[in-house]
N, C-alpha and C positions, 0 to 999 in steps of 0.2 A: 408526421411529426408535429410538436405540440410549437408554440410559439413559443415560453420562456426555453434560456437554459435546461437542461441537465445535471443536475449538482454530485460529482461522486467525493467522499470521503475517504481522506484513507488517512490514519493514522498512528504512529507505535514513538517508539524511543528513539534516541540521533543512534543512526547509524544501522537502524533497522529492518530500511530495505525498499523505504517508501520513494522516492526516488527513483530507483531502476524500477520499478514496476512500473510510477507514474508514465516517464520514458514511454516505456513498452505500451501501454496502452494507448499511449496520444500516438506512437508508432501507428498503430493499429487502426483506430480510426479517424485519421489523419493528421497531421500537426495545424492548419488553416482548420478544422474545426473547432479544439480543442484551445480554451487558455486553462492554463495550467495558476495557482494562485497556490504559494507556502508562506504558513501560520505565521513561521519565527519572523519572518518580517517588519509583524508586527512588537517586538520586542520592544521593553518602555525604555531599558538601558541602554550603552553599549559594552563594550564588552568592559572596558575602563571602571567605569561608574559601579560595574555588576561587582568585577572586585575588589572596589570599596567597598561596597553596602555590602558584603558575604551573601551573596542573594545569588542564585543559581539563574539560565534561560526560562527552565521549568518549571517555575514558580509562578502559579497564575499573576501574584502582584508585578512581576518581571517581565506584563505581558499587556495588551491595550485588548481587555477580550470585548468590550464594550463594541470597539469599532468593529475588531473582525466580526461580531452581532450586524451590524450597522451593514457593511459593507457584502456578507452571503446577503442578505434581503434585499439588496443592491442589485447583486450580480442574478441572485431566482425571479426577479422582476424582469430582466432583462437591460439595466442601467448602468451604466459604465462608473470606475470607483476610480479615484487619485490613492492609486498603493505604495506604503512606506514599502524600503527595500533597505534593508541588512546587508550585508559584506561580511562570509563569515570570513573573507578567507582576511583582511584589515578587522574585522571587528566592529566597525563605524558604520553608519547608513548611509544611505547613498539617495541621490535626489528622488521622489517620491515619481511614479511611473504609470499613466496613463492609460486603465485598459476598459477596455469594452469587452461586454465576454461574448466566448464563442454555443454554437452548439450543444459542445460538450463547456466542463468547469469541472477539472480536478483540483480538489484541493485539500495539503496536503501541510502533515506540521503534527509537531507538540500536542497541540490543546485544541485540538474540531471539536471535542466534542464535552466541553468541558459545561458547556450552559445549555438547559430547553432550549432556549431560541439559536441557537448554532446546529444544534442535534436538529429540532425539524426543516432546517431547512437545505439539506441531503435528499438526493432520491437513493440513495446507496450507503451504507457505510460499513470500509473495510476497516480494520487493524489489525496489525501485523507484529505477532509475537516472535519473534525465534529464542532459540534457549538463548540464556542471559552470556553466556561461556563463549556464543556465534558472534552474539550482536558485540562484546566485548574485542573480538578480532577484527569485523569488520572497524569498529570507530579507530581502533588502529591501524588500520591501515589505510584508511580512508584520511584517519589525521592527521596523519605523520606525510603521507605525502600529498595531500593538497591542499591543508590549512596550517603550517609551519612547524608541526609539536612535535612533539621526540613521546618514545615510548609511556617514560615516565612518570609525563605530564598527563597525556590522556589516561595513565591507572587512576595517576591522582585526581582527577576531572572525575571519571566513572564515580570513581569512592566519594568526593563529596556532594555529586548528585545522586547516590541512593535511594536517601529519604526523601527526595522530591517524584525519583524516579516512584517511587511505592504511594507516594499520598498523592499524588497527578498525572502521573502519565497511566500508571499501570492500569485502574480504574477504568479509562476511559472505556477498554474494554468491551463491558457488558453494556454500552450501548452499540458494538457492532450488528449489526448482518451476518458478514462474513472476519471470522477470523483465521488466522493466513500464519501458519507457522513454517519455515521451510528449517531438516538441521539436518544433519551425520546422520546418515547407515548406523554410524557407531560414533561412542562419546571420545573412541584413539584416533580421529579424522574431525575433531573439530577445524585443524586448520588446515585440510584441504583442500583441491580445489573445487568450486563452489555447482561446478557441472554433477557433481554426484550426491549434489539434497535435494535430501527427498522432502517430500509440501503437505503437509497437512491443512485439510481445509474443515472448519469447520460452518457447518449451512443453516442460522436458524432459522424459522420457521416463520421471520418479520419482514421478511420478502418469498415470493414465490419462485422457489427455484424449479429450474431444466426438471422433466423426469428422466432421469438415469435409469431408476430399478428394474426394467425393465431389461439388464444387458448389466446391469450391476446388482447382485444380490448373492445370498449365501446358497440355493442351491441352484448356481448355471447361472458361473461369471467365466463369458466367456473370454474376455478381458484378459486372463490367466493373472496370475498373484500379483504382479505390477499396479495394478488398479485397483484402488475397491470402494468401497461405498456401505457404510455400517451405520446403524444405529446407537446413538448413547444418547446423556446427559450431562447438560452443561448448565450451571449453577442453577440445578435441580430443575433445570427442566430440557425436554426431549429437543434431540439438532440429529440435522447428518453427519456424516462425520464420511467427507470424501480424503483418498490415503491415498496418494500416486507417488512409486517408487522414481528414484532418478535412476536406475537402466529404464522404463519404459522405453518399449522403442514406440518407432514411427505409426509402424501401423492401427496400434492399440491408440495411440491418439490423436490419429484418424477415425478410426471409431468413435470415441471418444466423442470429439466435436462434435459426428453428424447430432449427434441423441442432443445434444446442446443448440445447434443452429436450425433442427428442424421446424419448430411451432410456428415457427414467424420466416415463410420464403426467405424475405429479401433480407435477412441477418447474412447470406448465406457470403454472402459477399464481406462484410470484416470479420465471421469467425471460420476460419480458416488457416492453417499451416499454408495448406497447398500457394491460394490468393497471399496470404499475410507473412514472407519469410520472415519478418521482425519479428513474432512472436518466439519468445524464448529466449530474443538472444544475450549475452553477457559480455562484460568481455573482462580476456581471465585473469591472471594475479599476471602471464609475463605478457601483455597485449593483444593477445590476439581476440578473436571475436568466438565466441559457443553457444550452442542451441542449449537452455534447458528446460527437457519436457515437461517438469511439471511448473518451472516456471511460464512457458507457452499455456498449459492448461489454468494458466491464473490468472493469466494474464484475462483469456479467453473466458473463461466466467463471467469476468470482471464485466467485460465489454459488451457480452450479453446480454445483462441485467439495466446496463445504461441506455444500451438501442430500445430495451424489451420497459422501460418507465418513458422511453420517450415514440414509442409509437401507440 
């Protein structure tokens, strides 16, 4: 294993699913082995100040990007940081926290790829890009249940933030190694259970992905129609597209995980649904724990890349 920490970036707009993905990967790697950093903590202004100034938290001018750069460099060098803490419940700042990096560091937030110095700090870069209608549904659920807003306030916030989302958040997609989109099988199910969501993973050749073509190809895909690998172009460049339907079964998932993890034998202790029951776990709308195989395979693929970078 490398002496310095392995750093994963997870960037996406508000309520894109960053925290859900982060928690799952941390559980797979072992929470004692993972340090999680949220770049939202580096806001320059609190909620009252932002409202008075008419600036959104998505705007770079509302965040200490230079301190994020410094802290990422320190973490990559294995050094401790004194990290600010933004309290989403109160909209104010709590006392800063002294953090020493673990073997793995996950950095999630809105503006993690905004500068070249930030981007150079990551070993793996992931971007979450759900359909905007689904993200709005997620944001309404989260902010009304956990952050004290009503639905009208959330919708107004989404409307006001849209220019900054388009200008500063979504353009970061181009820097990602993996672009993850969870989406309903059809638009009529936009408010349905998360368990039914499909996953579309764009795998850019900026990092070496596991060899999957032997079992996922146009001539003979013995995994069935629920899991597909194809070639496409993204931003004018060739990419692989891995599609996983929400109705994929456990047998198909386990076959695919074997292909992901066979390259390095010791990866198997991590890359296995059998060995890690937390893979793909989500909390349903009524509070019950559910398992999403598209989410599990997404967590598995990202975990693979973190462990591969460490080998």
